[in-house]
C-alpha positions in Angstrom: -29.8 4.5 65.3 -32.7 6.1 63.5 -34.3 3.9 60.8 -36.9 6.1 58.8 -38.1 3.0 56.8 -38.9 0.6 59.9 -39.6 3.5 62.3 -42.4 5.2 60.1 -40.6 8.6 60.4 -41.9 11.5 58.5 -39.9 12.9 55.6 -38.4 15.7 57.4 -37.1 13.3 59.9 -35.6 11.2 57.2 -34.2 14.5 55.8 -32.5 15.3 59.1 -31.4 11.7 59.4 -29.8 11.8 55.9 -28.0 15.0 56.6 -26.3 13.4 59.7 -24.1 11.5 57.2 -26.5 8.5 56.8 -27.7 7.2 53.4 -30.7 5.3 51.9 -30.3 3.5 48.7 -31.9 5.3 45.7 -34.8 3.4 45.5 -35.6 3.8 49.4 -35.4 7.3 48.7 -37.6 7.7 46.1 -40.3 5.3 47.7 -40.1 7.4 50.9 -40.5 10.6 49.0 -43.4 9.2 47.1 -45.3 8.2 50.3 -44.6 11.3 52.0 -45.2 14.0 49.4 -47.1 12.0 46.7 -44.6 13.5 44.2 -41.5 11.7 42.5 -38.1 12.7 44.2 -37.2 14.7 41.0 -40.5 16.5 41.3 -40.2 17.0 45.0 -36.4 18.5 44.5 -37.6 20.6 41.7 -40.2 22.2 43.9 -38.1 22.9 46.8 -35.3 24.2 44.7 -37.6 26.7 42.9 -39.2 27.7 46.3 -35.6 28.5 47.3 -34.9 30.6 44.2 -38.2 32.3 44.6 -37.0 33.5 48.1 -33.6 34.5 46.9 -35.1 36.5 44.0 -37.5 38.3 46.3 -34.9 39.1 49.2 -32.0 40.5 47.3 -30.2 41.6 44.2 -27.7 38.2 43.9 -27.0 37.2 40.1 -29.0 34.5 38.8 -25.9 32.4 38.5 -25.6 32.5 42.1 -29.1 32.0 43.0 -29.0 28.9 40.6 -25.9 27.7 42.6 -27.5 28.3 46.0 -31.0 27.0 45.1 -29.1 23.4 43.9 -29.4 23.7 40.2 -26.6 22.6 37.8 -26.4 26.4 36.3 -28.4 29.2 35.6 -29.9 27.6 32.3 -31.3 24.9 34.5 -32.7 27.2 36.8 -34.5 29.0 34.0 -35.8 26.0 32.4 -37.3 24.4 35.6 -38.3 27.7 37.1 -40.4 28.5 34.0 -42.0 25.0 33.8 -43.2 25.4 37.4 -44.0 29.1 37.6 -45.0 30.1 34.0 -42.3 33.0 34.0 -38.6 33.4 34.0 -36.7 34.1 37.2 -35.8 37.5 35.4 -39.4 38.2 34.8 -40.3 37.1 38.4 -37.9 39.3 39.8 -39.1 42.1 37.6 -42.8 41.9 38.9 -41.8 41.7 42.5 -42.5 38.0 42.7 -46.3 38.1 41.8 
């Protein structure tokens, strides 16, 4: 079985391993994420979720609540808070200016 901690596997390989139904303890996830990305697990997830939200905002006209759910946010308000913190603009504004 794949052991990402002992084998020195990359973060991407660890994510694939986790998707196959195996779980790492929370502290190990946090440590592995910090080693592989230089960010906390929370920061890493926020960046990935905002990237997915940006992609969805640029590729269609889904309602913001659907984009929030698809990108892994708790709700539309959570999307707006994190999106604005990381990009400097609201999702609605980002969509209006064409993803600039």
